[in-house]
C-alpha positions as a Markdown table, in Angstrom:
| # | Residue | x | y | z |
|---|---|---|---|---|
| 1 | Met | 27.0 | 13.3 | -35.9 |
| 2 | Thr | 27.0 | 10.0 | -34.2 |
| 3 | Ile | 30.6 | 9.3 | -36.1 |
| 4 | Phe | 32.3 | 12.1 | -34.6 |
| 5 | Arg | 30.8 | 11.6 | -31.1 |
| 6 | Ile | 31.8 | 7.9 | -31.3 |
| 7 | Leu | 35.8 | 9.0 | -32.3 |
| 8 | Leu | 35.7 | 11.7 | -29.7 |
| 9 | Ser | 34.7 | 9.4 | -27.1 |
| 10 | Ile | 37.4 | 6.8 | -28.2 |
| 11 | Ala | 39.6 | 9.7 | -28.1 |
| 12 | Leu | 38.3 | 10.7 | -24.8 |
| 13 | Phe | 38.8 | 6.8 | -23.6 |
| 14 | Ile | 42.6 | 6.5 | -25.0 |
| 15 | Thr | 43.5 | 9.6 | -23.4 |
| 16 | Ala | 42.2 | 8.4 | -20.1 |
| 17 | Phe | 43.5 | 4.6 | -20.0 |
| 18 | Leu | 46.9 | 6.3 | -21.3 |
| 19 | Ala | 47.2 | 8.8 | -17.8 |
| 20 | Phe | 45.6 | 5.7 | -15.5 |
| 21 | Ile | 48.7 | 3.6 | -17.0 |
| 22 | Gly | 50.9 | 7.0 | -16.4 |
| 23 | Leu | 49.9 | 6.8 | -12.9 |
| 24 | Phe | 52.3 | 3.2 | -11.9 |
| 25 | Leu | 54.9 | 4.0 | -14.5 |
| 26 | Asn | 55.6 | 7.9 | -13.7 |
| 27 | Gly | 54.3 | 7.8 | -10.1 |
| 28 | Phe | 51.1 | 9.0 | -8.6 |
| 29 | Ser | 49.7 | 12.5 | -9.2 |
| 30 | Trp | 46.5 | 13.6 | -8.7 |
| 31 | Leu | 46.7 | 15.2 | -12.9 |
| 32 | Tyr | 46.9 | 11.6 | -13.5 |
| 33 | Val | 43.7 | 10.7 | -11.6 |
| 34 | Ala | 41.7 | 13.7 | -12.0 |
| 35 | Ile | 42.5 | 13.2 | -16.3 |
| 36 | Ser | 41.7 | 9.5 | -16.0 |
| 37 | Val | 38.2 | 10.0 | -13.8 |
| 38 | Gly | 37.5 | 13.1 | -16.0 |
| 39 | Gly | 38.5 | 11.2 | -19.2 |
| 40 | Phe | 36.1 | 8.0 | -18.4 |
| 41 | Leu | 33.5 | 9.8 | -17.3 |
| 42 | Leu | 33.5 | 12.2 | -20.7 |
| 43 | Ala | 34.1 | 9.0 | -22.9 |
| 44 | Ala | 31.3 | 7.4 | -21.5 |
| 45 | Trp | 29.2 | 10.5 | -21.7 |
| 46 | Ala | 30.5 | 11.5 | -25.2 |
| 47 | Trp | 29.3 | 7.5 | -26.5 |
| 48 | Pro | 25.9 | 8.0 | -28.7 |
| 49 | Ser | 23.2 | 6.5 | -26.7 |
| 50 | Asp | 20.4 | 7.6 | -28.9 |
| 51 | Gln | 21.1 | 4.1 | -31.6 |
| 52 | Thr | 18.8 | 2.0 | -33.4 |
| 53 | Pro | 18.2 | -0.9 | -31.8 |
| 54 | Arg | 20.1 | -3.5 | -31.7 |
| 55 | Gln | 18.2 | -5.9 | -34.3 |
| 56 | Ala | 18.6 | -3.1 | -36.6 |
| 57 | Arg | 22.2 | -3.3 | -36.0 |
| 58 | Asn | 23.4 | -6.5 | -36.2 |
| 59 | Asn | 26.6 | -5.7 | -38.5 |
| 60 | Tyr | 27.6 | -3.6 | -36.3 |
| 61 | Ser | 29.0 | -5.8 | -33.1 |
| 62 | Val | 32.0 | -4.2 | -33.0 |
| 63 | Leu | 30.3 | -0.7 | -31.9 |
| 64 | Asp | 28.6 | -3.0 | -29.1 |
| 65 | Trp | 31.8 | -4.5 | -28.3 |
| 66 | Leu | 33.7 | -0.2 | -28.1 |
| 67 | Glu | 30.6 | 0.8 | -25.9 |
| 68 | Val | 30.9 | -1.9 | -23.3 |
| 69 | Leu | 34.2 | -1.0 | -23.3 |
| 70 | Ile | 34.5 | 2.7 | -23.0 |
| 71 | Glu | 30.5 | 2.8 | -20.4 |
| 72 | Phe | 32.9 | 0.2 | -18.1 |
| 73 | Pro | 35.4 | 2.5 | -16.5 |
| 74 | Ala | 32.5 | 5.0 | -16.2 |
| 75 | Asp | 30.3 | 1.9 | -14.2 |
| 76 | Leu | 32.5 | 1.7 | -11.8 |
| 77 | Ile | 33.3 | 5.0 | -11.1 |
| 78 | Val | 29.7 | 5.5 | -10.6 |
| 79 | Trp | 28.0 | 2.9 | -9.3 |
| 80 | Pro | 29.8 | 3.6 | -5.7 |
| 81 | Leu | 29.1 | 6.6 | -5.6 |
| 82 | Arg | 25.2 | 5.9 | -6.3 |
| 83 | Trp | 25.8 | 2.9 | -3.6 |
| 84 | Leu | 27.1 | 5.8 | -1.4 |
| 85 | Gly | 24.9 | 8.2 | -1.7 |
| 86 | Ser | 21.8 | 5.1 | -1.3 |
| 87 | Ile | 22.9 | 4.7 | 2.3 |
| 88 | Leu | 23.2 | 8.1 | 2.9 |
| 89 | Arg | 19.6 | 8.8 | 1.8 |
| 90 | His | 18.2 | 5.8 | 3.6 |
| 91 | Gly | 20.3 | 4.8 | 5.9 |
| 92 | Leu | 21.5 | 1.1 | 6.4 |
| 93 | Asp | 18.3 | -0.8 | 6.5 |
C-alpha cells in the first residue's frame, strides 16, 4: 500500500507540475490553476507519512528527497492560508 501511495503521489505531482507549466505556455486558465493547486495538495496528502524513522531508512534517501519535493509546493499553498487565518483569528497584535 505504501508503494501505491508513493506512486500515486508522484503521478499527482507530475500532473500538477505540467498544469503549472501549462499556465505559462498556453496562457492563463482557471482550469490549469485548479489542476495545479489541487494536484499539489492531493500529492502531499497522498504521500505516506507513517513511514519508519529516518535512522531505520538510511538507505532510502531518494524517498526523503521526493518527500521534500512533493510537500514543498503544498506547503507554499497552505502557509499563507494559515497565516491569514491566524491574523483573522487573533488580529495583528
